MIGUNU-989766 format. One record per residue: x, z, y of N, C-alpha, C in turn. Coordinates in steps of 0.2 Angstrom, whole numbers, padded with zeros to 4 digits, always signed. Example, Ala and Ser with C-alpha at 12.3 -4.5 7.8 and 13.67 -1.06 7.14 Angstrom:
+0066+0039-0028+0062+0039-0022+0066+0039-0016;+0064+0035-0011+0068+0036-0005+0064+0039+0000;
This chain:
-0072+0062-0068-0076+0061-0061-0069+0067-0055;-0067+0063-0052-0065+0067-0046-0065+0074-0044;-0063+0080-0043-0064+0086-0043-0060+0087-0035;-0065+0088-0028-0062+0089-0021-0059+0095-0018;-0062+0101-0025-0059+0105-0023-0061+0108-0013;-0053+0109-0010-0055+0109-0003-0057+0105+0001;-0058+0098-0003-0062+0092+0004-0068+0092+0004;-0071+0096+0002-0081+0096+0001-0080+0103+0002;-0087+0103+0005-0090+0111+0007-0097+0111+0004;-0098+0116+0002-0104+0119-0001-0109+0119+0003;-0109+0118+0009-0114+0115+0014-0119+0110+0014;-0114+0104+0009-0119+0098+0008-0119+0093+0014;-0113+0096+0020-0112+0094+0025-0105+0088+0026;-0104+0082+0029-0098+0079+0030-0093+0085+0034;-0087+0083+0029-0081+0086+0034-0077+0084+0035;-0075+0084+0042-0070+0080+0044-0061+0084+0043;-0058+0078+0041-0050+0081+0038-0046+0078+0048;-0040+0083+0045-0034+0080+0052-0032+0073+0047;-0034+0070+0046-0030+0064+0044-0035+0059+0051;-0030+0055+0052-0031+0052+0056-0031+0045+0054;-0038+0042+0053-0038+0033+0051-0038+0027+0055;-0033+0022+0054-0033+0016+0057-0037+0011+0057;-0038+0008+0058-0044+0000+0056-0042-0005+0061;-0043-0012+0057-0039-0016+0059-0044-0018+0062;-0042-0026+0068-0045-0029+0073-0044-0035+0076;-0045-0040+0074-0041-0045+0078-0041-0046+0084;-0047-0043+0089-0046-0040+0093-0041-0034+0096;-0039-0035+0102-0036-0032+0106-0039-0027+0110;-0041-0021+0111-0041-0017+0117-0035-0016+0121;-0034-0010+0124-0029-0007+0129-0026-0007+0124;-0021-0003+0119-0017-0004+0118-0016-0009+0111;-0009-0013+0113-0008-0020+0110-0001-0016+0108;+0002-0011+0107+0007-0010+0102+0005-0009+0096;+0000-0003+0093-0001-0002+0087-0005-0008+0084;-0001-0011+0077-0004-0018+0074-0001-0019+0067;-0004-0022+0064+0001-0025+0057+0000-0033+0059;+0007-0035+0056+0009-0042+0057+0011-0041+0065;+0014-0052+0065+0015-0052+0071+0022-0049+0074;+0027-0052+0077+0034-0049+0078+0033-0042+0080;+0041-0038+0079+0040-0032+0081+0044-0033+0089;+0038-0029+0092+0040-0027+0101+0044-0020+0101;+0049-0020+0102+0053-0017+0104+0053-0012+0109;+0054-0004+0111+0054-0001+0117+0057-0004+0121;+0062-0008+0122+0067-0012+0126+0067-0018+0124;+0064-0023+0128+0064-0029+0125+0073-0033+0127;+0076-0030+0131+0083-0032+0133+0087-0027+0127;+0086-0023+0125+0087-0020+0120+0086-0020+0112;+0088-0024+0110+0087-0024+0102+0089-0020+0096;+0086-0019+0091+0091-0013+0086+0094-0019+0082;+0097-0019+0078+0104-0024+0072+0098-0026+0069;+0097-0033+0068+0092-0037+0063+0095-0036+0055;+0100-0031+0054+0099-0028+0048+0097-0025+0047;+0093-0020+0050+0087-0015+0048+0083-0018+0045;+0079-0024+0047+0076-0031+0044+0076-0035+0039;+0082-0032+0036+0084-0036+0032+0083-0034+0024;+0082-0038+0019+0079-0036+0012+0086-0034+0007;+0086-0028+0008+0092-0026+0004+0092-0031-0004;+0089-0036-0007+0087-0037-0012+0092-0044-0010;+0086-0049-0005+0088-0056-0006+0092-0057+0002;+0093-0050+0006+0097-0052+0010+0095-0056+0018;+0088-0060+0015+0084-0063+0020+0080-0058+0026;+0079-0060+0034+0076-0055+0035+0066-0055+0034;+0065-0050+0035+0057-0048+0032+0053-0048+0037;+0047-0049+0035+0041-0049+0040+0038-0042+0041;+0037-0040+0049+0033-0035+0049+0028-0034+0046;+0026-0029+0045+0019-0028+0041+0016-0020+0048;+0019-0018+0051+0016-0011+0052+0022-0012+0058;+0017-0010+0064+0021-0007+0071+0014-0003+0073;+0020+0005+0076+0014+0008+0078+0018+0013+0084;+0014+0012+0088+0013+0020+0094+0014+0025+0091;+0019+0027+0090+0022+0036+0087+0020+0041+0095;+0019+0041+0100+0020+0044+0103+0016+0050+0101;+0019+0056+0102+0016+0062+0104+0018+0069+0108;+0016+0066+0114+0017+0073+0120+0016+0078+0117;+0014+0083+0114+0013+0088+0114+0018+0091+0109;+0021+0087+0103+0026+0089+0099+0033+0086+0103;+0033+0080+0106+0038+0078+0109+0038+0074+0115;+0037+0081+0119+0037+0077+0126+0039+0072+0132;+0045+0071+0128+0048+0067+0131+0053+0061+0128;+0050+0061+0123+0050+0053+0118+0045+0048+0119;+0049+0045+0117+0045+0037+0119+0048+0034+0109;+0043+0034+0106+0043+0033+0101+0038+0028+0098;+0043+0023+0091+0037+0019+0088+0041+0019+0081;+0036+0015+0076+0038+0015+0069+0036+0009+0069;+0040+0005+0062+0040+0000+0062+0040-0004+0053;+0039-0006+0051+0037-0005+0042+0037-0014+0042;+0044-0016+0037+0045-0023+0034+0044-0022+0029;+0042-0029+0027+0042-0031+0020+0043-0039+0018;+0049-0039+0012+0051-0045+0011+0045-0048+0007;+0044-0057+0010+0039-0062+0008+0041-0063+0002;+0047-0063-0002+0052-0068-0008+0046-0065-0014;+0040-0067-0019+0041-0064-0023+0044-0061-0030;+0049-0064-0029+0055-0062-0034+0059-0053-0031;+0057-0053-0025+0058-0046-0021+0054-0041-0024;+0048-0042-0024+0046-0038-0025+0045-0031-0030;+0043-0026-0032+0046-0022-0031+0050-0017-0035;+0055-0021-0031+0062-0018-0030+0066-0014-0024;+0070-0010-0027+0071-0002-0021+0075-0010-0013;+0070-0008-0007+0076-0010-0001+0072-0016+0000;+0064-0020-0003+0062-0026-0001+0056-0022+0004;+0055-0015+0004+0049-0014+0010+0056-0009+0015;+0055-0009+0020+0061-0003+0025+0056-0002+0030;+0058+0005+0032+0054+0006+0039+0061+0009+0044;+0058+0010+0050+0062+0007+0055+0059+0013+0060;+0061+0019+0064+0059+0024+0069+0062+0020+0073;+0059+0019+0081+0063+0018+0086+0063+0024+0090;+0063+0027+0096+0064+0034+0102+0069+0032+0106;+0066+0035+0114+0069+0036+0119+0069+0041+0123;+0072+0046+0123+0072+0049+0125+0073+0051+0131;+0065+0052+0137+0069+0051+0144+0070+0058+0150;+0072+0062+0144+0074+0069+0145+0077+0072+0140;+0083+0077+0143+0085+0078+0138+0084+0088+0137;+0082+0088+0132+0079+0097+0130+0086+0102+0135;+0082+0105+0140+0089+0110+0139+0091+0115+0137;+0097+0118+0133+0096+0124+0127+0096+0128+0131;+0091+0134+0127+0088+0140+0127+0094+0145+0127;+0094+0149+0132+0098+0153+0129+0095+0161+0129;+0097+0167+0124+0093+0168+0121+0096+0178+0124;+0093+0180+0128+0097+0188+0130+0098+0193+0126;+0102+0192+0123+0108+0193+0119+0109+0203+0120;+0111+0203+0125+0112+0208+0128+0107+0212+0129;+0101+0212+0130+0093+0217+0131+0094+0220+0122;+0096+0214+0120+0093+0215+0110+0099+0221+0106;+0104+0221+0110+0108+0226+0108+0104+0232+0109;+0102+0237+0114+0102+0243+0113+0094+0244+0110;+0090+0239+0106+0085+0240+0102+0088+0240+0092;+0090+0244+0092+0094+0243+0084+0088+0242+0079;+0083+0244+0079+0078+0244+0075+0075+0235+0075;+0074+0232+0080+0072+0225+0083+0073+0220+0077;+0079+0220+0072+0078+0216+0069+0074+0215+0061;+0073+0222+0061+0068+0224+0055+0060+0221+0056;+0059+0218+0063+0053+0217+0065+0053+0209+0067;+0060+0205+0064+0059+0197+0067+0060+0195+0059;+0061+0198+0056+0058+0195+0049+0054+0191+0047;+0048+0190+0049+0043+0188+0048+0041+0183+0053;+0043+0185+0060+0043+0178+0062+0048+0172+0063;+0054+0175+0062+0060+0167+0060+0056+0165+0055;+0052+0168+0047+0050+0165+0044+0045+0161+0047;+0040+0162+0050+0034+0157+0050+0039+0152+0055;+0042+0155+0058+0045+0150+0061+0048+0143+0057;+0051+0145+0053+0055+0139+0049+0053+0136+0044;+0044+0139+0042+0037+0137+0040+0034+0132+0043;+0035+0136+0051+0030+0131+0054+0023+0136+0055;+0022+0141+0053+0016+0143+0052+0014+0147+0060;+0019+0146+0063+0013+0150+0070+0020+0145+0075;+0016+0145+0083+0019+0142+0086+0018+0133+0089;+0014+0132+0082+0015+0124+0084+0005+0123+0083;+0001+0127+0086-0005+0126+0088-0009+0128+0083;-0010+0128+0076-0013+0129+0071-0012+0131+0065;-0015+0135+0061-0016+0137+0054-0010+0130+0049;-0010+0124+0050-0008+0121+0046-0001+0121+0051;+0001+0122+0055+0008+0124+0057+0011+0115+0059;+0013+0114+0053+0015+0107+0058+0012+0099+0060;+0005+0101+0060+0000+0097+0060-0003+0099+0067;+0000+0094+0071-0003+0093+0076-0009+0092+0078;-0013+0087+0072-0018+0086+0072-0026+0092+0071;-0021+0096+0068-0028+0102+0066-0034+0103+0070;-0040+0102+0067-0046+0106+0070-0046+0112+0074;-0043+0116+0072-0043+0125+0074-0038+0124+0082;-0043+0125+0087-0037+0124+0091-0038+0118+0096;-0034+0116+0100-0032+0112+0105-0034+0104+0101;-0038+0098+0103-0038+0093+0099-0036+0087+0103;-0029+0087+0102-0024+0081+0104-0027+0075+0108;-0033+0072+0104-0037+0065+0108-0043+0067+0110;-0041+0073+0115-0046+0075+0121-0054+0076+0117;-0058+0071+0125-0064+0069+0122-0068+0065+0119;-0061+0060+0118-0064+0054+0118-0064+0052+0110;-0071+0049+0110-0072+0047+0102-0069+0042+0098;-0063+0037+0102-0059+0031+0099-0050+0035+0104;-0048+0037+0099-0043+0040+0098-0038+0036+0102;-0038+0028+0104-0036+0022+0106-0035+0021+0115;-0041+0025+0115-0043+0022+0119-0038+0028+0126;-0041+0023+0135-0035+0028+0137-0038+0036+0139;-0045+0037+0137-0047+0043+0139-0046+0049+0133;-0039+0047+0131-0038+0051+0124-0029+0051+0127;-0029+0058+0132-0022+0057+0134-0016+0060+0129;-0017+0065+0124-0012+0066+0119-0013+0060+0114;-0016+0057+0112-0016+0050+0106-0011+0048+0107;-0009+0048+0099+0001+0049+0099+0000+0041+0096;-0005+0035+0097-0007+0029+0098-0005+0025+0103;-0008+0029+0108-0008+0028+0116-0001+0023+0118;-0004+0019+0124+0002+0016+0128+0005+0021+0132;+0002+0026+0136+0004+0028+0141+0006+0037+0140;+0013+0037+0140+0016+0042+0137+0013+0049+0141;+0012+0055+0141+0011+0059+0145+0014+0065+0144;+0017+0068+0147+0024+0075+0147+0017+0078+0145;+0019+0083+0139+0015+0089+0138+0014+0096+0141;+0012+0101+0143+0013+0107+0149+0020+0112+0145;+0025+0115+0148+0030+0118+0143+0024+0126+0141;+0026+0125+0134+0024+0130+0133+0029+0136+0131;+0029+0143+0131+0034+0146+0127+0036+0149+0118;+0030+0145+0116+0030+0145+0109+0034+0141+0107;+0035+0134+0107+0037+0129+0103+0044+0128+0105;+0045+0129+0112+0053+0127+0112+0057+0132+0107;+0054+0139+0108+0057+0144+0105+0057+0141+0098;+0053+0138+0095+0053+0135+0087+0057+0132+0087;+0057+0126+0090+0062+0120+0091+0069+0125+0090;+0069+0130+0095+0078+0133+0095+0077+0136+0089;+0075+0139+0086+0077+0144+0079+0076+0138+0076;+0071+0133+0073+0074+0129+0068+0080+0125+0069;+0083+0125+0075+0089+0120+0075+0093+0123+0073;+0092+0130+0076+0100+0136+0072+0100+0136+0066;+0093+0137+0063+0092+0138+0055+0094+0131+0052;+0094+0125+0053+0097+0120+0050+0105+0120+0051;+0106+0121+0058+0115+0119+0059+0120+0125+0054;+0115+0130+0053+0119+0135+0048+0118+0134+0043;+0115+0131+0040+0114+0126+0033+0122+0123+0030;+0122+0120+0037+0130+0115+0035+0129+0110+0031;+0124+0109+0029+0123+0103+0025+0127+0098+0023;+0129+0098+0017+0135+0093+0016+0136+0088+0009;+0129+0091+0007+0125+0085+0002+0124+0078+0004;+0120+0079+0010+0118+0073+0011+0121+0070+0019;+0127+0068+0019+0129+0066+0025+0126+0060+0029;+0127+0063+0034+0127+0058+0040+0128+0051+0039;+0125+0044+0039+0124+0037+0038+0126+0035+0044;+0131+0031+0044+0133+0026+0050+0127+0020+0051;+0126+0018+0056+0120+0014+0058+0123+0006+0056;+0121+0001+0055+0123-0005+0053+0129-0008+0058;+0131-0013+0057+0134-0016+0062+0127-0020+0065;+0131-0020+0073+0125-0025+0077+0123-0033+0074;+0119-0033+0076+0118-0042+0071+0113-0045+0078;+0113-0049+0079+0105-0053+0084+0102-0056+0081;+0096-0054+0085+0091-0057+0081+0089-0065+0081;+0089-0068+0078+0087-0077+0077+0081-0079+0083;+0082-0083+0083+0075-0087+0089+0067-0083+0085;+0064-0084+0086+0056-0083+0084+0054-0090+0077;+0055-0096+0080+0055-0099+0076+0059-0100+0070;+0065-0098+0069+0071-0096+0066+0070-0091+0060;+0066-0089+0061+0063-0081+0056+0056-0082+0052;+0057-0076+0047+0051-0078+0042+0046-0079+0045;+0041-0082+0043+0035-0082+0045+0031-0074+0044;+0026-0075+0052+0025-0069+0051+0019-0066+0046;+0018-0063+0048+0007-0061+0045+0006-0060+0052;+0000-0064+0050-0005-0062+0055-0007-0056+0060;-0007-0056+0066-0009-0050+0070-0015-0048+0071;-0015-0041+0066-0022-0037+0067-0019-0032+0071;-0023-0029+0076-0024-0025+0081-0027-0018+0078;-0023-0013+0080-0028-0005+0078-0028-0002+0082;-0035-0005+0084-0038-0004+0092-0047-0001+0090;-0047+0003+0083-0050+0009+0082-0049+0014+0077;-0049+0020+0079-0046+0023+0074-0051+0033+0073;-0052+0035+0070-0056+0041+0070-0052+0044+0065;-0054+0051+0064-0054+0056+0060-0057+0054+0054;-0056+0055+0048-0058+0056+0042-0062+0061+0040;-0068+0057+0038-0074+0063+0038-0074+0061+0027;-0076+0065+0026-0075+0066+0019-0084+0068+0017;-0089+0064+0010-0094+0065+0009-0095+0069+0003;-0097+0077+0004-0097+0083-0001-0100+0078-0007;-0102+0073-0009-0103+0070-0016-0100+0063-0015;-0096+0063-0015-0092+0055-0015-0093+0052-0021;-0091+0045-0017-0097+0038-0022-0091+0039-0027;-0096+0035-0034-0090+0033-0040-0087+0029-0041;-0083+0028-0042-0079+0022-0042-0077+0018-0049;-0077+0013-0050-0076+0009-0055-0067+0011-0058;-0066+0014-0065-0061+0014-0065-0055+0009-0066;-0059+0002-0067-0057-0004-0067-0056-0008-0060;-0058-0003-0057-0060-0010-0048-0050-0010-0046;-0048-0015-0044-0045-0017-0040-0043-0020-0037;-0038-0020-0032-0038-0029-0028-0033-0035-0031;-0040-0037-0034-0036-0044-0036-0041-0051-0035;-0038-0056-0036-0042-0061-0037-0048-0061-0040;-0054-0065-0038-0059-0066-0045-0060-0069-0050;-0055-0074-0048-0052-0080-0052-0048-0077-0060;-0046-0070-0057-0040-0068-0061-0043-0068-0069;-0040-0070-0073-0041-0069-0081-0045-0063-0084;-0047-0061-0086-0049-0055-0089-0043-0052-0093;-0043-0047-0093-0036-0044-0097-0040-0043-0103;-0035-0041-0110-0038-0042-0115-0040-0033-0117;-0043-0031-0123-0045-0025-0123-0039-0019-0123;-0031-0022-0126-0026-0019-0126-0024-0018-0119;-0022-0021-0116-0021-0021-0110-0025-0017-0106;-0033-0017-0104-0036-0011-0102-0036-0005-0103;-0035-0004-0110-0034+0003-0115-0028+0007-0110;-0023+0002-0109-0015+0002-0105-0015+0006-0099;-0020+0002-0096-0021+0002-0089-0026+0009-0088;-0030+0009-0090-0035+0016-0091-0031+0021-0091;-0027+0022-0096-0025+0027-0098-0020+0031-0094;-0016+0026-0089-0011+0027-0084-0015+0031-0078;-0023+0029-0078-0027+0031-0072-0028+0039-0072;-0023+0042-0070-0024+0050-0070-0030+0053-0064;-0028+0060-0064-0032+0061-0060-0033+0060-0053;-0022+0058-0051-0020+0056-0045-0024+0049-0044;-0023+0046-0048-0026+0039-0045-0034+0040-0045;-0039+0042-0047-0045+0043-0046-0045+0048-0038;-0043+0050-0037-0044+0056-0032-0041+0048-0026;-0036+0046-0027-0032+0040-0021-0040+0036-0022;-0041+0034-0028-0048+0029-0026-0055+0030-0022;-0055+0036-0026-0063+0039-0024-0062+0043-0015;-0055+0043-0015-0054+0045-0006-0055+0040-0002;-0052+0034-0001-0052+0028+0000-0059+0023+0003;-0064+0025-0005-0068+0024-0003-0074+0025+0000;-0072+0029+0002-0077+0033+0006-0077+0033+0014;-0069+0028+0015-0068+0025+0023-0066+0019+0020;-0069+0013+0016-0066+0006+0012-0063+0006+0017;-0063+0004+0023-0061-0001+0030-0055+0004+0032;-0052+0007+0030-0045+0013+0033-0039+0006+0031;-0035+0003+0038-0029+0001+0035-0020+0009+0036;-0021+0011+0039-0017+0016+0038-0021+0024+0039;-0016+0028+0036-0019+0034+0038-0013+0041+0041;-0016+0042+0046-0008+0046+0048-0012+0054+0051;-0003+0058+0047-0005+0064+0050+0001+0068+0052;+0007+0069+0056+0012+0070+0059+0012+0078+0053;+0018+0077+0047+0020+0080+0045+0016+0085+0043;+0011+0078+0038+0001+0082+0035+0007+0081+0026;+0002+0079+0022+0002+0077+0017-0003+0069+0015;+0004+0065+0012+0002+0061+0009-0004+0059+0004;-0008+0054+0004-0013+0055-0001-0008+0048-0009;-0009+0053-0015-0003+0050-0019-0009+0045-0022;-0002+0038-0023-0007+0034-0029-0004+0035-0034;+0001+0039-0037+0002+0041-0044+0008+0047-0043;+0007+0051-0045+0011+0055-0046+0017+0055-0052;+0017+0050-0057+0021+0048-0059+0026+0045-0060;+0028+0041-0053+0031+0036-0053+0037+0042-0049;+0043+0036-0044+0049+0040-0042+0046+0043-0036;+0041+0039-0033+0040+0041-0028+0036+0049-0028;+0032+0046-0031+0026+0054-0033+0029+0058-0036;+0035+0057-0037+0039+0064-0042+0044+0066-0034;+0045+0064-0032+0049+0065-0025+0044+0070-0019;+0040+0067-0019+0036+0068-0014+0033+0075-0016;+0030+0076-0023+0028+0083-0025+0035+0088-0026;+0040+0086-0028+0044+0091-0026+0050+0092-0020;+0046+0089-0015+0048+0091-0011+0055+0088-0007;+0058+0080-0013+0063+0080-0013+0066+0072-0011;+0061+0072-0005+0064+0065-0002+0068+0064+0001;+0074+0060+0004+0081+0060+0006+0081+0063+0015;+0084+0067+0017+0084+0070+0024+0086+0062+0028;+0086+0066+0033+0086+0060+0040+0092+0058+0037;+0095+0051+0036+0100+0048+0038+0106+0049+0045;+0103+0049+0050+0105+0053+0055+0108+0060+0060;+0103+0065+0055+0104+0072+0058+0106+0075+0053;+0104+0073+0047+0104+0077+0042+0098+0082+0041;+0093+0081+0045+0087+0088+0045+0081+0082+0040;+0076+0088+0039+0071+0087+0035+0066+0080+0037;+0065+0075+0031+0061+0072+0033+0051+0076+0031;+0046+0073+0036+0041+0073+0035+0037+0067+0035;+0029+0067+0032+0027+0062+0032+0023+0060+0037;+0024+0055+0041+0020+0053+0047+0013+0048+0046;+0015+0043+0042+0011+0037+0042+0010+0033+0033;+0006+0031+0030+0002+0027+0025+0001+0022+0026;+0001+0018+0023-0003+0010+0022-0008+0008+0017;-0011+0009+0018-0018+0006+0011-0019+0003+0009;-0021+0001+0002-0022-0004-0001-0027-0013+0006;-0031-0008+0010-0034-0013+0012-0030-0016+0018;-0026-0013+0019-0020-0019+0025-0017-0025+0021;-0016-0023+0014-0015-0030+0010-0023-0036+0011;-0027-0034+0013-0033-0035+0011-0034-0041+0019;-0032-0038+0023-0033-0039+0030-0028-0045+0032;-0020-0042+0029-0018-0047+0032-0018-0052+0028;-0021-0054+0022-0021-0059+0018-0028-0061+0020;-0033-0061+0023-0040-0061+0023-0040-0070+0026;-0036-0072+0030-0038-0080+0034-0033-0083+0031;-0028-0082+0027-0022-0084+0024-0021-0087+0017;-0024-0092+0015-0026-0093+0008-0017-0094+0004;-0014-0094+0010-0007-0096+0008-0001-0090+0005;-0004-0087+0009+0001-0081+0008+0000-0078+0000;+0008-0076-0004+0007-0075-0010+0003-0067-0010;+0001-0064-0014-0004-0057-0012+0001-0051-0014;+0004-0048-0009+0007-0043-0008+0005-0036-0018;+0009-0032-0018+0007-0029-0026+0008-0021-0025;+0008-0017-0017+0009-0012-0016+0004-0007-0017;+0003-0003-0020-0003+0001-0019-0003+0007-0013;+0002+0007-0010+0003+0012-0006+0012+0012-0004;+0011+0011+0005+0017+0013+0007+0017+0021+0012;+0022+0024+0007+0021+0032+0011+0028+0031+0016;+0029+0033+0023+0034+0032+0028+0036+0039+0029;+0042+0042+0027+0044+0050+0031+0049+0049+0035;+0048+0053+0040+0052+0052+0047+0056+0059+0048;+0059+0059+0052+0063+0065+0055+0058+0071+0059;+0060+0075+0055+0056+0079+0060+0058+0081+0066;+0065+0080+0067+0066+0081+0076+0067+0076+0078;+0065+0070+0075+0064+0064+0079+0072+0064+0082;+0074+0063+0080+0082+0063+0084+0082+0056+0085;+0088+0058+0088+0090+0049+0094+0097+0048+0090;+0099+0043+0089+0105+0039+0085+0111+0042+0088;+0115+0046+0086+0121+0051+0088+0124+0046+0095;+0126+0047+0102+0131+0045+0106+0125+0038+0111;+0118+0039+0108+0113+0035+0113+0113+0038+0118;+0115+0036+0124+0114+0041+0132+0105+0042+0131;+0104+0047+0135+0095+0049+0139+0093+0042+0143;+0087+0041+0139+0084+0034+0144+0084+0030+0141;+0089+0029+0137+0092+0021+0132+0089+0023+0125;+0085+0017+0121+0081+0016+0116+0087+0015+0109;+0084+0020+0103+0090+0020+0100+0085+0020+0090;+0089+0017+0086+0083+0015+0081+0086+0019+0076;+0082+0020+0071+0085+0027+0065+0080+0024+0058;+0082+0021+0053+0080+0020+0047+0078+0025+0043;+0070+0025+0044+0066+0030+0039+0066+0030+0033;+0062+0036+0029+0061+0033+0020+0056+0029+0022;+0055+0023+0018+0050+0021+0015+0047+0021+0008;+0043+0025+0005+0040+0026-0002+0036+0021-0004;+0038+0016-0008+0032+0012-0009+0030+0013-0017;+0025+0015-0017+0020+0016-0022+0018+0008-0026;+0019+0006-0031+0016-0001-0032+0012-0001-0038;+0007-0008-0035+0000-0008-0040+0003-0006-0046;-0004-0002-0050-0002-0002-0058-0002-0010-0062;+0000-0012-0066-0001-0020-0069-0004-0016-0075;-0011-0022-0078-0016-0021-0081-0016-0028-0082;-0010-0030-0083-0010-0036-0087-0005-0038-0087;+0001-0041-0093+0006-0043-0094+0008-0051-0090;+0012-0051-0087+0014-0058-0083+0019-0062-0088;
């Protein structure tokens, strides 16, 4: 039985979390940027990133787009236009191999943030002031204050301002601060946030991290014509979204519930026992949580906590220990932003029987917490940075 701890309430009422769930639809509404499948649409159609970003690291073929997300966060990055892209290799021989799924972040900064000067002369007279600054700096570094909620880096915290305003549909035009909206609106300047950004930057620079050197971008490579590219997955728009709500009494999910063909051969007793023994509490929580909103295809919470498929694989261990690689461009730490759920596979493969089934349990995307631009990118010009894609593959219940 799964234990929800803080995920359930004693009052027997539904609880709303800070996680935004996205749902797929064949019909597009106002936002046509956020979608599953199809072809990528860049921040500037005349300035595409190198096609090398979308090449499988195993077979070197171009991969297919499985997610494109409008990731604008006006309250956190007021002058940034940003999108996320996730690509997956279609070759069966590349599955379960490093580099067969890759993530890319596009960012265009419309206005460079002015450096903030601190009045050092005034502080010299206050000899005891540094004693009172310890907690403030610590809170800044850990995001405990200045970000609008007790959850710190979580812009979607239910305590305080709701970035999705009054609209029940976060993807509609009535939600001015919607991170998936197609019309960016600059946020009002607030003194705590710039101070937080400044202090965090100063601290990060003072570390002078050398164990994770910045990685140069790949060589420029033009994209082939559409008809010469890998066959795309069907296009499904993320036209609907809502905050996750949890039933205090979660429904039970059979321990052998899996996304596989109904005609699949019944696994042997030994295979079933091996599979069930591998289903630890982490997977049970994963299955129970998804069962409460089974139609979700993505889970979004910038700087939040991903829902792990397993803690035993390399991805689960890295996330549990906080050991995901730092930003390859600026060496800042990466934070969770979005993950794809198994239902995304079901949606993408629903109408195309020729598609060979994907085998991942979840894809977790970690991004630069500063939303940095590639070095040397002019203001107003788009740039692209490869981000971390942590793939947790589906458990194998039978030998192949």
